[in-house]
C-alpha positions in Angstrom: 88.0 33.9 107.4 91.5 34.0 105.6 89.8 36.9 103.4 89.3 38.6 106.7 92.5 38.0 108.4 94.6 39.1 105.4 92.5 42.4 105.3 93.1 42.5 109.0 96.8 42.1 108.1 96.0 44.3 105.2 94.5 47.1 107.4 97.2 46.4 110.0 100.6 47.5 107.5 98.8 50.0 106.2 98.0 51.5 109.7 101.6 50.8 110.6 102.7 52.6 107.7 100.2 56.0 108.4 102.3 56.4 111.7 105.6 55.5 110.4 104.9 58.0 108.2 103.9 60.8 110.3 106.6 59.5 113.2 109.4 60.6 109.7 106.6 63.7 108.8 107.2 64.7 113.1 110.4 64.1 112.8 111.0 66.7 109.8 108.7 69.3 111.6 111.0 69.0 114.1 114.8 69.3 111.8 113.3 72.0 110.4 112.5 74.0 113.7 115.2 73.1 115.4 117.7 73.8 112.1 115.1 77.3 112.2 116.2 78.1 115.5 119.3 77.5 115.0 119.4 80.1 112.0 117.9 82.9 114.5 120.4 82.2 116.6 123.2 82.7 114.4 121.7 85.3 112.3 120.9 87.2 116.4 125.1 86.5 116.6 125.7 87.5 113.5 124.0 91.1 114.6 125.6 91.5 118.1 129.2 91.0 115.7 128.6 93.9 113.6 127.1 96.1 116.7 130.3 95.2 118.3 132.2 95.7 116.0 130.6 98.8 114.9 131.0 100.2 118.8 134.5 99.2 118.5 135.3 100.9 115.0 133.2 104.3 116.3 136.3 103.8 119.6 138.6 103.4 117.6 138.4 107.2 116.1 136.9 109.0 118.8 140.0 107.9 121.0 142.6 109.1 117.6 140.2 112.3 116.8 141.4 113.2 121.3 145.0 112.3 121.1 144.9 114.1 117.8 143.3 117.7 120.2 145.3 116.2 123.2 148.6 117.0 120.6 147.4 120.1 119.7 146.9 121.9 122.8 148.8 120.3 125.1 150.8 123.4 125.5 147.5 125.9 126.0 148.3 126.1 130.4 151.9 127.6 129.2 150.6 129.0 126.5 147.9 130.8 128.7 150.6 131.8 131.0 153.0 133.7 128.8 149.7 135.8 127.7 150.5 138.6 130.1 154.2 138.2 129.5 153.3 139.9 126.1 150.9 142.4 126.8 153.5 143.3 129.0 156.1 143.7 126.4 153.8 145.6 123.4 152.8 147.8 126.5 156.7 148.2 127.1 157.6 149.0 123.8 155.0 151.2 123.3 155.9 153.5 126.6 159.8 152.7 125.3 159.0 154.3 120.8 157.7 158.0 122.9 161.2 158.1 124.7 164.2 159.2 121.9 166.9 158.7 124.2 166.1 154.6 124.8 166.8 154.2 121.1 169.0 150.8 122.0 167.0 150.1 124.9 163.9 149.9 122.6 166.0 147.3 120.0 166.6 145.1 122.5 162.9 144.5 123.6 161.9 144.7 120.4 164.2 141.3 119.2 163.3 139.6 122.1 159.6 140.7 122.0 160.2 139.4 118.3 162.2 135.9 119.2 159.0 135.6 121.6 156.3 135.7 118.9 157.9 134.1 116.4 158.5 130.7 119.1 155.5 131.0 120.2 154.1 131.0 116.4 155.9 127.9 115.6 154.1 126.1 118.9 151.0 127.1 117.2 150.1 130.6 118.8 147.9 132.7 116.4 146.5 136.9 117.2 142.9 137.2 116.4 143.1 140.4 114.2 140.3 142.6 115.9 140.2 146.4 114.6 138.3 149.2 115.1 135.5 149.8 113.5 134.7 145.9 113.0 131.3 144.6 114.0 131.0 143.2 117.2 130.5 139.4 117.4 129.7 138.5 121.1 130.8 134.7 119.8 134.2 136.0 118.6 134.4 139.1 121.0 134.8 139.9 124.8 132.8 143.7 125.8 134.4 145.2 128.6 132.3 148.0 128.4 129.8 150.3 125.9 130.6 153.8 125.4 128.3 156.1 123.2 129.3 156.1 119.6 131.4 159.5 118.5 129.3 158.7 115.3 126.3 157.2 114.0 127.9 154.1 111.7 129.8 153.6 114.8 126.9 151.8 117.1 127.4 148.5 117.4 130.6 148.6 116.3 134.1 147.7 118.4 135.6 151.6 119.1 138.6 149.9 120.9 140.6 147.0 121.4 141.4 147.0 124.7 143.7 143.4 124.8 144.3 141.3 122.3 142.9 137.8 121.5 144.9 134.5 120.9 144.4 131.2 119.1 145.9 127.9 119.7 145.4 126.2 116.8 141.8 126.2 116.3 141.0 126.7 119.3 140.0 130.2 121.1 142.6 130.5 124.1 141.8 134.7 125.1 138.9 136.3 122.9 140.3 139.7 122.5 138.5 142.5 125.0 137.0 145.2 123.0 135.3 148.3 124.1 132.1 148.7 121.8 130.1 151.4 120.9 125.9 151.6 121.6 
């Protein structure tokens, strides 16, 4: 019987060692899964952080662009209200040139007109160059009316410029108003 009891004891020891090994393996598996879970969470948090950082960088770029644009076109309303004054000066100069007796008046009006033009150009205002015979482009010109073209080569081209167009920086604040040939 002592042999059986030794065998029984050995079996029990083997069984307990196997159960202990199984428990250790289960703990290792559980630890790996916990570790893997933590690594996945870390990966997700890194992705969130990178997205948030990229979004913030885009926000900074967008606001700086908007600020620069705001500064460049801050005087747009003032420029728009001064454009009719420029038109009146040009009309006055064209009528005064015809009158030879008003030479001194013409010089004074021309001097004031030149100062106004120079001041506005320093602030970023530019006249849009449009000449008779240029090709009409709806993106760059505003057609007031169409008249029969005096010649075939003027069909679809600008026949007369009614009102000058102006840009403030790179933004068009008034399109040139033109008459085109039909």
